[in-house]
C-alpha positions as CSV (number, residue, x, y, z in Angstrom):
1,M,11.3,-9.5,5.3
2,K,14.2,-8.8,7.6
3,K,13.5,-8.6,11.2
4,K,15.1,-5.5,12.7
5,N,16.9,-5.6,16.0
6,G,14.5,-4.4,18.7
7,V,17.3,-3.3,21.0
8,K,17.2,0.3,19.7
9,K,13.5,0.5,20.1
10,V,13.7,-0.8,23.7
11,I,16.4,1.8,24.5
12,K,14.4,4.6,23.0
13,K,11.3,3.6,24.9
14,G,13.3,3.4,28.1
15,L,14.7,6.9,27.5
16,V,11.2,8.3,26.8
17,I,9.8,6.7,29.9
18,G,12.7,8.1,32.0
19,A,12.2,11.6,30.6
20,L,8.5,11.5,31.3
21,A,9.1,10.2,34.9
22,T,11.7,13.0,35.4
23,A,9.3,15.7,34.1
24,G,6.5,14.3,36.3
25,Y,8.7,14.4,39.3
26,M,9.9,18.0,38.5
27,F,6.4,19.3,38.1
28,L,4.4,17.2,40.6
29,G,7.1,16.4,43.2
30,P,8.0,18.3,46.4
31,D,9.2,21.5,44.5
32,G,6.6,21.1,41.8
33,K,4.9,24.5,42.2
34,K,8.2,26.3,42.2
35,N,9.3,24.5,39.0
36,Q,5.9,25.2,37.4
37,K,6.3,28.9,38.0
38,K,9.9,28.9,36.6
39,L,8.7,27.1,33.5
40,K,5.8,29.5,33.1
41,A,8.1,32.5,33.4
42,F,10.5,31.0,30.9
43,A,7.7,30.3,28.4
44,E,6.4,33.8,28.7
45,E,9.8,35.3,28.1
46,A,10.4,33.0,25.1
47,K,7.1,34.0,23.7
48,K,7.9,37.7,24.0
49,E,11.3,37.2,22.3
50,F,9.6,35.2,19.5
51,M,7.0,37.8,18.9
52,K,9.6,40.5,18.8
53,D,11.6,38.6,16.2
54,A,8.5,37.7,14.3
55,K,7.6,41.4,14.0
56,V,11.1,42.2,12.6
57,V,10.9,39.3,10.1
58,N,7.4,40.4,9.1
59,K,8.7,43.9,8.3
60,K,11.5,42.6,6.2
61,I,9.1,40.3,4.3
62,K,6.9,43.3,3.5
63,V,9.9,45.2,2.0
64,I,10.9,42.2,0.0
65,K,7.3,41.7,-1.3
66,K,7.3,45.3,-2.5
67,D,10.6,44.9,-4.3
68,V,9.4,41.6,-5.9
69,K,6.1,43.3,-7.1
70,K,8.1,46.1,-8.6
71,V,10.4,43.8,-10.5
72,V,7.5,41.6,-11.7
73,A,5.5,44.6,-12.8
74,K,8.5,45.9,-14.7
75,K,9.1,42.6,-16.4
76,L,5.5,42.3,-17.4
77,K,5.6,45.8,-18.9
78,E,8.6,44.8,-20.9
79,L,6.9,41.7,-22.2
80,Q,3.8,43.6,-23.4
């Protein structure tokens, strides 16, 4: 078996550790509470937008389902 170069793995691990450290500082550091509130507000706004878009998609899917059912029913009648 070939032994892969571990440099990429080490770099990836270093980046992950750096990102985790940064996130920890942002949420637990001196301005942690302020940043937590900002993130919470952002998450709530994103959820609202997602739910709004999901409702629109759901309505479109219902219309498509009806159309598909009509076409399938018509084809079944033709086959009988």
